[in-house]
N, C-alpha and C positions, 0 to 999 in steps of 0.2 A: 419684781423678776422680769424678764424678757421670756419671749414666745418659745424660743428655741430650748430655753432651759425648764421650763415649764411641763412640756411636751416630754424632752428626756425623763425627769422625774417620773413621769405618768408611765412611761413606757418601762422604766425599770422598778415599778410597783408589781410584786408578784401574786399577790392577796388579792383574788377575782374580784370579791366585793369592792375592794380599797380601789380597784385599778377602774372601774365600772366609776366608780365617783369621782377620781382623781380626772378621767376622760371630760365626764361632765362639768368638773370644776373648771380645766381649760377652756373649754368652748364657752363656758359663762363670760369667764375673765376675759375671752378675747373678745365676745362680743359686747362687752362694757367699757372695752378700752383699757382695762387694768393692765395688758400686756404690751408692753413694746414690740413692734415687727423685726426682731433680731433671732438671726437662724446661725448662730456659730456655734452652739455647742454641737459636741462630739457625739454619735447616736451609736446606739450599741448596735453590733450586729445581730443579735438576736434579744427581743426583748424578753424581760424577767418572766420566768414560769412559776406556777406554783409545785410544791414536789408531787401533786396530782391533780389532774389524770397521770396515769405512764403515757408516754408520747412512743408512739410505734411506727415502722414505716407502714403506708396502705396495705400493703400485701400481708402484713402480719396481723390485720384486725380481724379480730372474730366474728361469726354471722351472727346477726340479731337474734336469731332464733325464730319459732315458729311464727307468722305472720297472725296478728292479732293479740298475742298471748303478752303477758306482763311484763315479761321481760325483751320482748321486742319492743313494746312502747317505751319502756325507760330508756332503751338502747336508741331507739329515734330522737327523743326528748336530748338525750346528752350529747349524741352527735349535732344536734341543731346548738345545743349551748356552747357545744366547743368552738363551732363556726363563727358564732354570734362573739363569743370570746376573743378571739383572732383576728377578727376583722376590727376590734378596739385598736388593737395597734396597728393594722395595716392601715387605717385613716389617720392617726397620730403620725405615723412614719412618714406617709407622704405629704404632710403638711410641713412637717419641721425641714423634712430632706428637700424639696423642691420649692417650699414657701419665697424663701429669697430670691429666686429667679422669677417665680409665677406671681407674687400678687398678693394683697390682702382678702380679694374678693375669692381667690384659689383656698388660701388658708381658711378662710371662713367657711366656705362649703365644707371641706373636709374634717374641719373641727365639730361642725356641726354634726356629719356622718360619725365620726367618732362619738361623741354624745347618744345619737339615736341606737349605735350598735351597744353602747353600754344599757340601754334602756330596754332592749331586747333581750339580753342576757340576762338582766334581773329579771325581767318576766319569765323567759323561760327557766331559770334558776329557781324560781318559786313554784312555778309549776312542777318540776321536778321535785321539790322536798313536797308538795301536796299528795305526791304518789310515792312516797317512802324512800326517797333516791336524793342525790345530790349531784352538783357538778365535781369530778373528779373520783366518783365511786364506779368508773370505768377506765380503758385506756379510751384514749383518741389519737386520731392519725395525725403526724408530724409533716403532712406535705403543703400545709395551706402555707406557711410561711417562705417554702422553696422559690415562691413567685416574686414575693419581695425581694428575698436574697440574689434573684438571677436580676433584676431589674434595677438595683441600686445605682446605676450609672446613669439613667435617661427616664426624665418623667414621660416621655412619650411611651417608652415600654412598658412603663409601672401602669398608667394609664389603659392602653391596650391590652394588658393582660389581666390587671385584678378587676377594676370597674366594669370592664367591658367585656371581659371573658368567664371570669370566677363569679362576681355578683350576677351578671346576667342569666348564668346559671340557674342562679336562684331563683330568676324569673321562670324558668322552665319547669322547674320541678316541684316549685311549693303550692301550685292549685291543685293537682293529684295528692298531695301529702295531706292537704285540707281536706279534701275529699275523704279521705281514707280514715283521718281522725275525727271527722265529724260521725264517720259512718260506726266508730267504735263507741260515740254516745260523748266525746270528751270534746263538749260546746266551748268549754272556755279555750280550749286548745287549740281548736280552729278560728276563734276571735283572735288571738296572740298571733297566728299565721298568715291573717287577712291582714293585720295591722303590718306586720313585716314586710309582706309583699307591695303593700302600698308605699313603706319607705325605700325598699329597695330598687322601685321604679324610678324613683327620683335619685338616690344614689349612683344607679347606673347612667340617669342624665348627665348627672354633673362629671362624670367620667369622659362622656362622649362630648359634652360642652367644651370641655378644656381641653381635650385631646385635637377638637377642630380648630381651637386657638391656636395651640402648638403649630399645627398643619400649615394654618396661614402664615405664621410667624415664619418659617422654614422654607417659605412654597411647596410645600408636597401635596399631593391628592391623598386626602384624609382616607380613603376607602383602600388603595392599593398599598399605601403605608402602613397600615392598620393589618391588613393580610400578612407584610412581610414580615413586623414584629410578630405578630402570633407564631407565625411558623418557626421564627428563630427561637423566640424566648416563652414558650407555653409548651410543656413537657403533657402532651396529652393531644386528644382529639374534640372538637366541638361534635356532640353528640345531639343528633334529634331524638324525639321532636320537641319543636321550638315553640315558645309561647309567644307568637310571632306579633297581638297585638300590644301586649306589656311591653316587648321589645322595640316595636315602632313608637312606643308612649315614651321610651326613655331613649329615643333617637337613632336606633341602631336599623340599619336595612337589611331586611331580609338578602335580598342579592348579592350583598356583600360580606354577611357570615356564613349564608349557604353555602357559599364557595369551598369553605373550609370544613363542611362537614363530613 
């Protein structure tokens, strides 16, 4: 099988656990040289999704409940599970959609990201079940895939928005979430989030590195080009406070992103 077909099959897998396993299998097969570097498969406009959770616009999402309550804790973990689940598809899609032009190293990086997002999802879903819930028990917002739909035409736009804005936002909010979760006595949950934070720094770094390579090929200034692409394609604002140290570790310059805050 070639890589494009294998990734397409994973994108069209609806069951969450099966999708996570498919993503890890594609990444492993690519790493072992079992997949030909062919990317001519027609990719879906939207990945397959399970019947649950119900997907709602962000402005229709219910409040999580009183801080510290069991309902609020489950809602938090369900929201994180959904982010990681959609992140599997985001990483698969960028590898297949732009792999032919960007090369094997790009494909390997983002299939590795897909495998790690799948592992994150599995850890969180197991943690949800330990609390008496499961992924799909609550509605989830449908805004995450909009960034992919908005940037199907250009790898630079996709890199600028998904890893360098959306995933970078995770670097900002996760440390405070770790503190809150640990204060609630959930040490296992705090360790899961610490592992995810470490991995996400690397994911953002992949995005920043490949974005710089695209800019070099196009003879463009990375900083001003990134700012232009974010203004054009990101529906929202960059909200402080920023985790400047984590962002710096990932190759993001404070002088560049604070301009858009």
